[in-house]
C-alpha positions as CSV (number, residue, x, y, z in Angstrom):
1,X,74.5,144.7,122.8
2,X,78.1,145.6,124.1
3,X,80.7,143.1,125.1
4,X,80.8,143.7,128.6
5,X,76.6,143.2,128.8
6,X,75.6,140.4,131.1
7,X,74.4,138.3,128.0
8,X,77.8,138.8,126.1
9,X,79.3,137.4,129.2
10,X,77.0,134.4,129.8
11,X,77.6,133.4,126.2
12,X,81.3,133.8,126.4
13,X,81.8,131.8,129.2
14,X,79.4,129.2,127.6
15,X,81.6,129.1,124.6
16,X,84.6,128.4,127.1
17,X,82.7,125.6,129.1
18,X,82.4,123.9,125.8
19,X,85.9,124.2,124.7
20,X,86.6,122.8,127.8
21,X,84.1,119.9,127.1
22,X,85.5,119.3,124.0
23,X,89.0,119.1,125.0
24,X,88.3,116.7,127.8
25,X,86.4,114.4,126.1
26,X,89.5,114.4,122.7
27,X,91.8,113.6,126.1
28,X,89.4,111.0,127.4
29,X,88.9,109.4,123.8
30,X,92.9,109.1,123.2
31,X,93.3,108.1,126.7
32,X,91.5,105.1,126.4
33,X,92.6,104.4,123.5
34,X,96.2,104.7,124.5
35,X,94.8,102.4,127.6
36,X,93.8,100.1,125.2
37,X,96.9,99.8,122.8
38,X,99.2,99.5,125.9
39,X,96.9,96.6,127.6
40,X,97.2,95.0,124.0
41,X,100.6,94.7,123.8
42,X,101.6,94.0,127.5
43,X,98.9,91.2,127.6
44,X,97.8,90.3,124.1
45,X,100.7,90.6,121.8
46,X,103.0,89.1,124.7
47,X,100.3,85.9,125.4
48,X,100.7,86.5,128.8
49,X,104.0,86.5,128.7
50,X,104.6,83.0,126.8
51,X,106.2,84.8,124.1
52,X,109.2,86.7,125.7
53,X,110.1,83.6,127.1
54,X,109.3,81.6,123.8
55,X,111.6,84.1,122.1
56,X,114.3,83.9,124.8
57,X,114.7,80.5,124.1
58,X,114.4,80.8,120.6
59,X,117.0,83.5,120.2
60,X,119.3,81.7,122.8
61,X,119.7,78.9,119.9
62,X,121.3,81.2,117.2
63,X,124.0,82.9,119.5
64,X,122.1,85.5,121.8
65,X,119.3,87.7,122.6
66,X,117.6,89.6,119.7
67,X,114.9,91.7,121.5
68,X,114.7,95.0,122.6
69,X,113.7,98.4,120.8
70,X,115.5,100.8,119.9
71,X,115.8,104.3,118.8
72,X,117.4,105.2,115.3
73,X,120.1,107.3,114.7
74,X,118.6,107.8,111.3
75,X,115.8,109.3,111.7
76,X,116.2,112.1,109.5
77,X,116.4,109.8,106.6
78,X,112.8,108.7,107.3
79,X,114.0,105.6,108.9
80,X,112.2,103.9,111.8
81,X,113.7,102.4,115.1
82,X,114.4,98.9,115.8
83,X,112.1,96.0,117.2
84,X,112.5,92.3,117.3
85,X,109.2,90.5,115.8
86,X,107.8,87.8,117.7
87,X,108.8,83.7,116.4
88,X,105.0,83.3,117.2
89,X,104.2,86.2,114.8
90,X,106.6,84.9,111.8
91,X,105.0,81.5,111.9
92,X,101.5,82.6,111.3
93,X,102.6,85.1,108.5
94,X,105.2,82.7,106.4
95,X,102.8,79.8,106.2
96,X,100.6,77.9,103.2
97,X,97.1,79.6,104.4
98,X,98.7,82.9,103.8
99,X,99.8,81.6,99.9
100,X,103.6,81.7,101.1
101,X,105.4,78.2,100.3
102,X,109.3,78.7,100.5
103,X,110.9,76.6,97.8
104,X,114.8,76.1,97.6
105,X,115.2,78.5,95.0
106,X,114.1,81.1,97.0
107,X,116.3,83.9,98.4
108,X,114.7,85.7,101.5
109,X,115.6,89.0,102.5
110,X,114.9,91.3,105.9
111,X,114.3,94.7,105.1
112,X,115.6,96.4,108.6
113,X,116.9,93.1,109.9
114,X,117.8,95.0,113.0
115,X,119.3,92.3,115.2
116,X,118.3,89.3,113.1
117,X,115.7,87.5,114.8
118,X,113.7,87.2,111.5
119,X,117.3,85.6,109.9
120,X,116.7,83.2,113.3
121,X,113.4,82.2,112.3
122,X,114.3,81.1,108.2
123,X,117.4,79.6,109.8
124,X,114.9,77.4,112.1
125,X,112.9,76.3,109.0
126,X,115.9,74.4,108.3
127,X,115.6,74.7,104.4
128,X,119.1,76.1,103.6
129,X,117.9,79.0,101.4
130,X,119.7,82.1,100.9
131,X,119.2,84.4,103.8
132,X,119.8,88.2,103.8
133,X,119.6,90.9,105.9
134,X,119.7,95.0,105.2
135,X,120.4,96.9,108.3
136,X,121.1,100.7,108.1
137,X,122.2,101.0,111.6
138,X,125.7,99.4,111.7
139,X,125.5,98.2,115.4
140,X,122.7,96.2,114.8
141,X,124.4,95.0,111.4
142,X,127.5,94.3,112.4
143,X,126.0,92.4,116.1
144,X,124.0,89.9,113.7
145,X,126.6,89.2,111.0
146,X,128.9,88.2,113.7
147,X,126.3,86.3,115.6
148,X,125.1,84.7,112.5
149,X,128.7,83.5,110.9
150,X,128.3,80.1,111.6
151,X,125.9,80.0,109.3
152,X,127.2,80.6,105.4
153,X,123.9,80.7,103.7
154,X,123.2,83.8,105.9
155,X,125.0,87.4,104.7
156,X,124.0,90.7,106.9
157,X,124.7,93.7,104.9
158,X,125.0,97.3,106.6
159,X,123.6,99.6,104.6
160,X,120.5,101.4,102.4
161,X,117.9,98.8,101.7
162,X,116.8,100.6,98.6
163,X,120.6,100.4,97.2
164,X,121.5,97.0,98.3
165,X,118.8,94.5,97.3
166,X,120.2,91.5,95.6
167,X,119.6,91.1,92.2
168,X,118.0,87.5,92.7
169,X,115.6,88.2,95.8
170,X,112.4,86.4,95.8
171,X,110.7,86.9,99.1
172,X,111.1,90.0,101.3
173,X,110.1,90.9,105.0
174,X,109.2,94.2,106.0
175,X,108.1,95.1,109.3
176,X,107.3,99.3,109.1
177,X,111.0,99.7,108.6
178,X,110.7,103.5,107.4
179,X,108.2,106.1,106.3
180,X,106.4,106.8,103.2
181,X,109.0,108.6,101.9
182,X,111.3,105.9,101.6
183,X,108.6,103.2,100.6
184,X,108.1,104.9,97.5
185,X,111.1,104.6,96.5
186,X,111.7,101.1,97.8
187,X,108.9,100.2,95.8
188,X,110.1,101.6,92.5
189,X,113.6,100.0,92.9
190,X,111.9,96.4,93.4
191,X,109.9,97.5,90.3
192,X,113.0,98.0,88.8
193,X,115.1,95.3,89.4
194,X,112.5,92.4,89.1
195,X,110.0,93.4,86.5
196,X,111.4,90.9,84.3
197,X,111.1,88.0,86.6
198,X,107.8,89.1,88.0
199,X,107.9,86.3,90.9
200,X,108.6,89.1,94.0
201,X,106.7,88.5,97.0
202,X,106.7,91.1,100.3
203,X,105.4,90.3,103.5
204,X,104.5,93.6,104.7
205,X,104.0,93.6,108.6
206,X,102.4,96.6,110.2
207,X,101.5,98.0,107.2
208,X,101.2,101.4,108.2
209,X,101.9,103.2,104.2
210,X,99.8,100.5,102.8
211,X,98.1,102.8,100.4
212,X,101.4,103.5,98.2
213,X,101.1,99.4,97.1
214,X,97.1,99.4,96.7
215,X,97.3,102.8,94.7
216,X,99.7,101.1,92.5
217,X,98.3,98.8,89.6
218,X,101.4,96.8,89.2
219,X,101.3,95.1,92.4
220,X,98.1,93.0,94.3
221,X,98.1,93.2,97.7
222,X,96.0,90.6,99.7
223,X,95.5,90.4,103.6
224,X,96.7,87.7,105.4
225,X,94.5,85.1,106.4
226,X,95.8,84.0,109.9
227,X,94.8,86.5,112.9
228,X,98.4,88.7,113.4
229,X,98.7,91.3,116.2
230,X,99.8,94.0,113.7
231,X,98.2,94.2,110.5
232,X,99.8,92.6,108.0
233,X,99.3,92.4,103.8
234,X,100.7,90.0,101.0
235,X,102.3,91.9,98.2
236,X,103.0,90.2,94.8
237,X,103.9,91.7,91.5
238,X,101.1,91.7,88.9
239,X,102.1,88.9,86.3
240,X,100.4,90.6,83.7
241,X,102.6,93.7,84.3
242,X,105.7,93.8,81.9
């Protein structure tokens, strides 16, 4: 049967039609998922506009607005852009229901602290703990350091989180700060620094690279028990491993 025969032309047309329909269906599915995500971010995450107002009012107590989304200048290193967590979500993460009990001896570290909203949240608990923010982008690190200068228990470090972890840290917060190429050495650095103590907790919000932790027997991964907008987990160093 020749390529120009009526049957061949008919078969080719059917194949082209099927490919077009397949692409159309794939686009429609993508569009629906995108629309659903946009709807959740605009209405569910903000709780119909309540949370941006709450964020703004609490931010003002600590020297200025900490919101906004910003592209990173360090994408080539594996770093992600800067955005700020909602106070409402932080309250649901750092709670007894998730086994997070901040004691007076805990040293709190926010990895990729951006403009410093998580630092604000910890300050609002009025516990007096040592609080450290580590931010790769000096624009935001300098801003947060200047804004929180009145609080002597807060330190903001401008630099690489993997290289600037404090030796006495006990609780870390990570909000999808970087890709898997950095998450792996970050995890290894945590273990190297704190394996002799063992009492290290990582609150991993929007945990896109969770498999790196789940597949490592040195760490115990527990999903949060509270309902959060982004998938989040609590990660602890396994005590029996020395």
